[in-house]
NUTOR-528098 format. One record per residue: residue in one letter; x, y, z of N, C-alpha, C in turn; residue number from 1. Coordinates in steps of 0.001 Angstrom, whole numbers, plus 524288, in hexadecimal, padded with zeros to 5 digits. Atoms other than C-alpha are relative to their C-alpha. Layout:
<atoms>
 aa n_east n_north  n_up ca_east ca_north ca_up c_east c_north  c_up   i
  a      X       Y     Z       X        Y     Z      X       Y     Z NUM
...
</atoms>
This chain:
<atoms>
 aa n_east n_north  n_up ca_east ca_north ca_up c_east c_north  c_up   i
  m  803D3   7FC16 80149   88EE6    7B746 7A758  7FAC8   7FE86 8028D   1
  v  804EA   800DB 7FD44   8823A    7B8CE 7AF1A  7FB85   80042 7FC13   2
  s  8046B   8000C 803A9   875F1    7B536 7A7B3  7FC00   8041A 8019C   3
  r  80423   7FC2F 7FEE6   86ACC    7BEED 7A6B2  7FBFD   7FDB1 803BE   4
  y  803CD   80296 7FC9F   861D1    7B518 7AD27  801BF   80039 805B4   5
  r  7FDFF   7FFF9 7FAB1   86A7B    7B3E6 7B934  8001A   80591 80230   6
  l  7FFDC   7FA8C 7FE5C   86C21    7C2B2 7B9DC  7FA8C   801E6 80170   7
  c  8056A   7FE75 7FEEB   85D57    7C4EA 7B922  7FDFF   7FD58 804EE   8
  r  801BC   802EC 7FB71   85ACF    7BA53 7C334  8025B   8024A 804FA   9
  t  7FD6E   7FD9F 7FB86   864A2    7C079 7CC89  7FD94   8054D 80142  10
  f  8026D   7FADF 7FF3B   85EB7    7CDF0 7CA7F  7FAA4   7FF75 8028E  11
  v  80539   800D1 7FDDC   850E3    7C904 7CD49  8004F   7FE21 805A6  12
  a  7FF60   801F5 7FAAB   85557    7C198 7D969  8019F   80467 803B0  13
  t  7FE41   7FB93 7FCD9   85C3A    7CDC3 7DE84  7FB88   803D7 800E1  14
  l  80470   7FC72 7FF9A   8504C    7D632 7DBC6  7FBFA   7FDF0 803E0  15
  v  803C3   8025F 7FC6F   8472F    7CCD8 7E2D9  80203   80037 8059D  16
  a  7FDB8   7FFD9 7FABF   85066    7CBF4 7EE84  7FFD6   8058A 80237  17
  t  8002D   7FA85 7FE4D   8513D    7DAC9 7EF2E  7FA83   8018E 80195  18
  l  8056D   7FEB9 7FEB6   8426D    7DC22 7EF02  7FE4E   7FD6E 80514  19
  v  8014D   802B7 7FB22   8410D    7D218 7F9D1  80275   802D5 8049F  20
  v  7FD55   7FD35 7FBC0   84B1A    7D92E 80243  7FD5C   80539 8010F  21
  l  8029F   7FAFC 7FF4D   8449A    7E663 7FFF7  7FAAF   7FF4D 8028E  22
  t  8051D   80111 7FDC3   8375F    7E0B4 8032D  80070   7FED2 805CC  23
  l  7FF65   8016F 7FA83   83C0B    7DAC7 80FE6  8021A   8047E 8034A  24
  c  7FD9D   7FBB1 7FD0C   84435    7E68F 81400  7FC44   80492 800C3  25
  f  8034D   7FB66 7FFC7   83A32    7F100 810F7  7FA46   7FEAE 800F5  26
  g  80555   80186 7FEC0   82DD2    7E93D 81388  7FC19   8016F 7FBCD  27
  w  803A2   7FE7E 8042B   827FC    7EC66 8063A  7FB91   7FC25 7FF89  28
  v  803EE   80413 80078   820DE    7DFA7 80499  8024D   7FB13 8026D  29
  s  7FE2D   804D5 7FD9C   821FF    7D33B 80C61  7FD70   7FB6F 7FD25  30
  p  80273   803FB 80334   81FA2    7C884 80253  7FE16   7FB3F 80302  31
  a  8019D   80492 7FD0A   81EA6    7BDCA 80C8D  7FAC9   800E8 802B9  32
  q  804C8   7FEC5 7FD33   8134C    7C4CE 81324  7FBA6   801DC 7FC67  33
  a  803E5   7FDD0 80388   80C38    7CA5B 80746  7FBDF   7FBE9 7FEAC  34
  t  8046D   8036B 80117   7FEC6    7C49A 804EB  7FC86   8029D 7FBF2  35
  s  80384   7FDE8 803F3   7F540    7C62E 7F9A8  7FA4F   7FF3C 8019D  36
  y  8059D   8000B 7FEF3   7E705    7C9B8 7FC1B  7FD2A   801FF 7FB21  37
  d  801EF   7FE37 8050C   7E475    7CC73 7EDBB  7FA3B   7FE91 7FF4A  38
  r  80590   80087 8014B   7D5EB    7CE7C 7EA9C  7FC9E   7FDAA 80464  39
  q  8030A   8023B 7FBB8   7D146    7CA19 7F818  7FC61   80401 8027A  40
  s  8038E   7FCA9 7FD0E   7C5F9    7CF9B 7FFD8  801F6   80039 8059C  41
  l  7FDB6   7FF3D 7FACF   7CC0C    7D539 80C26  7FD3A   80469 802DB  42
  r  80316   7FBD9 7FD90   7C12A    7DE5D 8106B  7FFFA   7FF68 805EF  43
  n  80062   7FFD6 7FA46   7C10B    7E259 81EC4  80420   7FCB9 802D3  44
  t  7FBEC   80316 7FD77   7CDB1    7DB08 821B4  803B5   8038A 80314  45
  d  7FC6D   7FD04 7FCA1   7D778    7DF64 82C07  805A2   7FE7B 7FED0  46
  w  7FA7E   800AF 8014F   7E588    7E0E7 82749  8034E   803E6 80320  47
  s  7FD67   7FBCD 7FD22   7E93B    7EB50 83148  804E7   7FE1E 802D4  48
  n  7FB23   800E0 7FD13   7F6CA    7EC22 8376C  80306   7FB28 7FE42  49
  q  7FD47   804A0 801FE   7FC96    7E1A0 82E9B  80437   80179 7FC0F  50
  d  7FBFB   7FF72 80403   8088E    7E03C 825FD  7FDF2   7FD36 7FB23  51
  l  80266   80225 804BE   8025F    7DE58 8188F  80353   80134 7FB34  52
  r  7FC91   7FE6E 8044B   80E10    7E26B 81051  7FFEB   7FC0B 7FB8F  53
  g  7FF94   80327 804B0   80DDB    7DD68 80273  7FB2A   7FCE2 7FE96  54
  n  804B1   80300 80142   80045    7D752 8030A  7FD5C   80214 7FB12  55
  n  802BC   7FEA7 804CB   7F7E2    7D762 7F6CE  7FA1F   7FFCF 800FE  56
  y  805A4   7FF8F 7FF54   7E9D1    7DC2E 7F801  7FD75   801CC 7FAE7  57
  t  801F7   7FE44 8050E   7E79A    7DE74 7E972  7FA46   7FE7A 7FF50  58
  s  8059D   800A4 8011D   7D91D    7E033 7E64B  7FCEE   7FDA2 80489  59
  a  802DA   801FF 7FB71   7D540    7DC17 7F41A  7FBE3   803F6 801AE  60
  d  80403   7FC9B 7FDC6   7C90D    7E18F 7FA83  80126   8007D 805CC  61
  m  7FE83   7FF13 7FA99   7CDE8    7E772 8073F  7FCE1   80484 80251  62
  a  8035C   7FBE5 7FDE8   7C2A4    7F0B0 809CD  7FF59   7FF36 805DC  63
  d  800B3   7FFEA 7FA53   7C1A7    7F436 8183B  8041A   7FCD1 802FB  64
  a  7FBCC   802D8 7FD5A   7CE42    7ECCB 81B5C  8030E   803AE 80398  65
  d  7FCB5   7FCFB 7FC74   7D71A    7F157 8266F  805A9   7FE75 7FF17  66
  m  7FA68   800D6 800F1   7E55F    7F293 82241  80321   80425 802EC  67
  s  7FD80   7FBC8 7FD1C   7E8A2    7FD20 82C12  8051C   7FE38 8028B  68
  h  7FAE0   800BD 7FD8D   7F6A7    7FE1A 830DB  802D5   7FB15 7FE25  69
  s  7FD63   80490 80243   7FB07    7F2F9 827F7  8046B   801B8 7FC71  70
  d  7FBA3   7FF12 80387   8079E    7F22C 82047  7FE89   7FDC0 7FAB1  71
  l  801CD   8017C 80535   80307    7F1E8 81230  803F6   80195 7FBD6  72
  r  7FC07   7FE7B 803CF   80FDE    7F584 80BB0  80057   7FBF1 7FBAD  73
  g  7FF6C   8035C 8048D   81088    7F010 7FE03  7FB5F   7FC81 7FED6  74
  v  8048B   80344 80127   802E6    7EA17 7FE5C  7FDBF   8015E 7FAAC  75
  r  8029C   7FF3B 80503   7FB21    7E8AF 7F1EE  7FA26   8005C 80109  76
  l  8058B   7FEF4 7FF55   7EDB3    7EEE7 7F33F  7FDAC   801DB 7FAD0  77
  f  801D2   7FE87 80535   7EB89    7F021 7E498  7FA43   7FE79 7FF65  78
  d  80588   800E1 80112   7DCF9    7F188 7E16B  7FD1D   7FDC5 804C6  79
  t  8025C   801FB 7FB33   7D983    7EEA9 7EFA6  7FBEF   803CE 80207  80
  t  8041A   7FCC9 7FDAA   7CCF9    7F3A6 7F5D6  80131   80099 805CA  81
  l  7FED0   7FEC3 7FA8B   7D04A    7FA57 802B3  7FC34   8041D 8020A  82
  a  803FC   7FC3F 7FE5E   7C3BF    80215 8046D  7FF2B   7FF98 805E5  83
  r  800D9   7FF87 7FA5E   7C248    80694 81281  803F1   7FCE5 80342  84
  a  7FBF5   802E7 7FD25   7CE90    7FEF6 81648  802CC   80399 803D0  85
  n  7FCF3   7FD16 7FC2D   7D623    8033C 8223E  805C4   7FEFA 7FEE7  86
  m  7FA76   80061 80154   7E408    805C0 81D93  80332   803BD 80373  87
  a  7FD72   7FC2F 7FC94   7E791    80F07 828C5  8054A   7FDF5 801D4  88
  g  7FACC   80158 7FE31   7F614    80ECD 82BB3  802B0   7FBAC 7FCF3  89
  a  7FDA1   8042C 80325   7F8D5    80489 8213B  80492   80226 7FCD8  90
  n  7FB84   7FE76 80332   805E9    80511 81A34  7FF98   7FD30 7FAC3  91
  m  800A0   8021B 80546   80375    80326 80B9F  80458   801DE 7FC66  92
  s  7FB9D   7FE2A 8032F   810BE    807E4 806EF  80128   7FC17 7FBAC  93
  g  7FEA8   80344 80473   813B1    802B4 7F965  7FBCD   7FC29 7FE5F  94
  a  80445   80397 8015A   8068D    7FBD6 7F875  7FDC7   8014B 7FA9E  95
  t  802B9   7FF3C 804F4   7FF5A    7F9FD 7EB9F  7FA3D   800B2 8013A  96
  l  8056C   7FEAF 7FECC   7F24A    800D4 7ED67  7FCFF   8017E 7FB15  97
  d  80282   7FE91 804EC   7EEEE    80283 7DF03  7FA74   7FDDF 7FFCA  98
  s  80590   8014B 800B0   7E035    80281 7DCA4  7FD55   7FE2B 80500  99
  a  8027E   80163 7FB07   7DD8F    7FFE5 7EB1B  7FBCF   80409 80140 100
  r  8044F   7FC8E 7FE93   7D12C    805B9 7F0C5  80002   800D2 805EF 101
  f  7FFCE   7FE7D 7FA88   7D34D    80CB6 7FDC6  7FB5B   80387 80153 102
  y  804A9   7FCC8 7FF2A   7C5A4    812A2 7FD7E  7FE7B   7FFE7 805C9 103
  q  80151   7FF3C 7FA7E   7C2AB    817DF 80B34  80399   7FD00 803BD 104
  a  7FC44   802C7 7FCAD   7CEB1    810C3 8108A  8028C   803C1 803DD 105
  n  7FD45   7FCF2 7FC11   7D5B9    81578 81CB4  805DD   7FF43 7FF37 106
  l  7FA5E   80015 800EA   7E3CB    818B3 818E4  802D7   8039E 803DB 107
  t  7FDA9   7FC9C 7FC0B   7E69D    820AA 82522  8056C   7FDF6 80180 108
  n  7FA8C   8012E 7FE9A   7F560    820D7 82792  8025A   7FB76 7FCEC 109
  a  7FDC8   80428 8034F   7F7AA    816BA 81CCC  804CC   80217 7FD25 110
  i  7FB58   7FE99 80302   804A9    816BE 8159F  7FF89   7FD57 7FAAF 111
  l  80079   801FB 8054C   80391    8154A 806DE  804D6   80147 7FCCA 112
  e  7FB41   7FE37 80293   81175    8196C 80393  80193   7FC67 7FB7E 113
  g  7FE40   802DC 80495   8152C    81541 7F5CA  7FC1B   7FC01 7FDEF 114
  a  803FB   803BA 801D7   80872    80DC3 7F3A8  7FE6A   8014B 7FA67 115
  y  801E4   7FF66 80559   80336    80BB8 7E5E9  7FA17   80086 80035 116
  v  8058F   7FED2 7FF4B   7F5A9    811C1 7E4B4  7FD25   8016F 7FAFA 117
  f  80295   7FEB6 804EB   7F1CA    8125D 7D668  7FA4A   7FE3B 8002A 118
  g  80596   80143 80031   7E2E9    81305 7D599  7FDA5   7FE90 80545 119
  t  801E5   80156 7FAC4   7E13A    811A5 7E46C  7FBC0   803D5 801A9 120
  d  80483   7FCEA 7FE4D   7D45D    8168E 7EA3B  8008D   80157 805C7 121
  f  7FF93   7FE28 7FAA0   7D606    81ECB 7F683  7FB45   8034A 80196 122
  r  8048E   7FCBE 7FED1   7C866    824D7 7F687  7FE2F   7FF3C 805A2 123
  e  801FD   7FFC7 7FAA4   7C3C7    828AA 80427  80369   7FD18 803F3 124
  a  7FC63   80281 7FC50   7CFB9    8224F 80A74  801D3   80400 80408 125
  t  7FDCE   7FCBB 7FBDD   7D4B2    827D3 81758  805E9   7FF76 7FFB1 126
  i  7FA52   80034 800CC   7E2F6    82B7E 8154B  80306   8034B 803F2 127
  d  7FD60   7FCD4 7FC07   7E645    8332D 821AF  80523   7FD6E 801A0 128
  g  7FAE3   801F2 7FE75   7F4D3    83172 8241A  8025D   7FBF2 7FC56 129
  a  7FDE2   803D6 803B9   7F6C8    82880 8184B  804C6   80248 7FD3C 130
  d  7FB2B   7FE5E 80295   8042A    82919 811C4  7FFFE   7FDE6 7FA62 131
  f  8001E   80158 8058F   803AD    8293F 802CB  80535   80140 7FD50 132
  t  7FAE4   7FEC7 8023B   8124D    82BA0 800B0  80125   7FC78 7FB52 133
  d  7FE81   802C0 804CB   81695    827BF 7F2E3  7FBA3   7FCB4 7FDA2 134
  v  8047D   8029A 8026A   808D8    8236E 7EEFE  7FE2E   8037C 7FB7F 135
  l  801A2   7FD0B 80495   80575    827AE 7E12C  7FA22   7FF62 7FF3D 136
  l  805A8   80013 8005E   7F712    82B41 7E0F4  7FE25   802D9 7FB24 137
  d  802A4   7FD1F 80425   7EE26    82F60 7D5EA  7FEE5   8057A 80226 138
  p  800E1   7FAAD 7FE07   7ECFC    83E50 7D6F0  7FA8F   800E5 80253 139
  k  8054F   7FF62 7FDDD   7DE45    83D68 7D93D  7FF8B   7FD6A 8055C 140
  v  8001D   802BD 7FAFC   7E008    83395 7E436  8032A   80313 803FF 141
  n  7FCB9   7FCE6 7FC85   7EAFA    83BC1 7EA10  7FD07   804C6 801FD 142
  k  80307   7FB61 7FE84   7E23B    847CA 7EA03  7FBB4   7FE8D 803DF 143
  m  80430   801CA 7FC86   7D71B    84038 7F05D  8022E   7FEC8 80574 144
  l  7FDA4   8014A 7FAFC   7E031    83B27 7FB16  801E7   804EA 802D5 145
  c  7FE2A   7FB20 7FD9B   7E5F8    848B1 7FD5F  7FB87   802FD 8029A 146
  e  80484   7FD49 7FDBB   7D84C    84DC5 80042  7FEC0   7FE17 80580 147
  v  8013C   8022B 7FAD6   7D76B    844F3 80C43  804E2   7FEB0 8032E 148
  a  7FB1E   80183 7FD6F   7E5D3    8430D 80FD9  80114   80341 804DF 149
  t  7FE78   7FD82 7FB14   7E962    8460D 81DEE  803BB   7FC5D 802E6 150
  g  7FCEE   8032E 7FC6E   7F2B9    84153 8284C  80590   7FEE6 7FE5A 151
  t  7FA88   80187 800AE   8008D    83C55 8298B  8008C   7FA4E 801A1 152
  n  7FF50   80586 7FECC   80485    82E1C 82944  80376   7FF6F 804D5 153
  p  7FCFD   8007A 7FB28   8093F    82A31 836EA  80500   7FCC6 7FF70 154
  v  7FB54   80334 800C2   81352    82088 8319C  8040B   802E3 7FCBD 155
  t  7FC51   7FD70 80387   81975    82830 82661  800C5   805C5 80140 156
  g  7FFB5   7FA70 7FEBA   816D5    835D8 82BC2  7FEB4   8038D 7FB6D 157
  r  80141   7FCE8 804AD   8121A    83A50 81E62  7FA48   801A6 80001 158
  s  80544   7FDE7 80089   8063A    842D7 81C2D  7FD5E   7FD98 7FB31 159
  t  802E8   8023D 8046A   7FBD4    83CA0 81395  7FFD0   803D1 7FB71 160
  r  80050   7FC0F 80423   7FA4E    8494E 80BFA  80541   80093 7FD2B 161
  d  7FAD6   7FF93 80270   80902    84A13 809A3  80121   7FB4B 7FC85 162
  t  7FEDD   804AB 8031C   809E4    83C02 804C2  7FCA3   7FFC3 7FB17 163
  l  80361   7FFBE 8049E   7FEC4    83EDE 7FB3F  80146   804D2 7FCA1 164
  y  7FEA2   7FB1C 8029A   80523    84BBE 7F6FD  7FB44   8038C 7FF50 165
  c  80481   7FC87 80022   7F8B9    8533C 7FA4D  801E2   8059D 80083 166
  f  7FE7B   7FA72 7FFCA   7F9D1    861DB 7F808  7FBA2   8033D 80217 167
</atoms>
């Protein structure tokens, strides 16, 4: 008879192995490359054209930073200041952007598919060609973004207005 302990241990080991395989196959997060910049001052830094998947920028000050054309899938930008940041062409699919401040940020052609955006500030952000597919926005924020939404994302081929369900 198999003990409950051994059964649980086998289940957990299988689950962990499955998550590792999925991560490596689908590129969700690369744990070996992920770095934490939690609460750091990163103003005016250049992160453009880099693979930054899985990094943690929680509560960092990244005002005026350049993250254009970077792979930011699965990054943690919780409570991060990104005022006037250049995020043009960045892929933030599945990123945690809760409480982040994108005030006057450039999100031109950015991909935010499936990102978490509870309490995120997009005031005066440029969103031409940005893809918000499967992003759940506060109705007031959605309305504000629809007022300025234009363009089609060159990578996904989706219209910004369509991904925001603007009518």
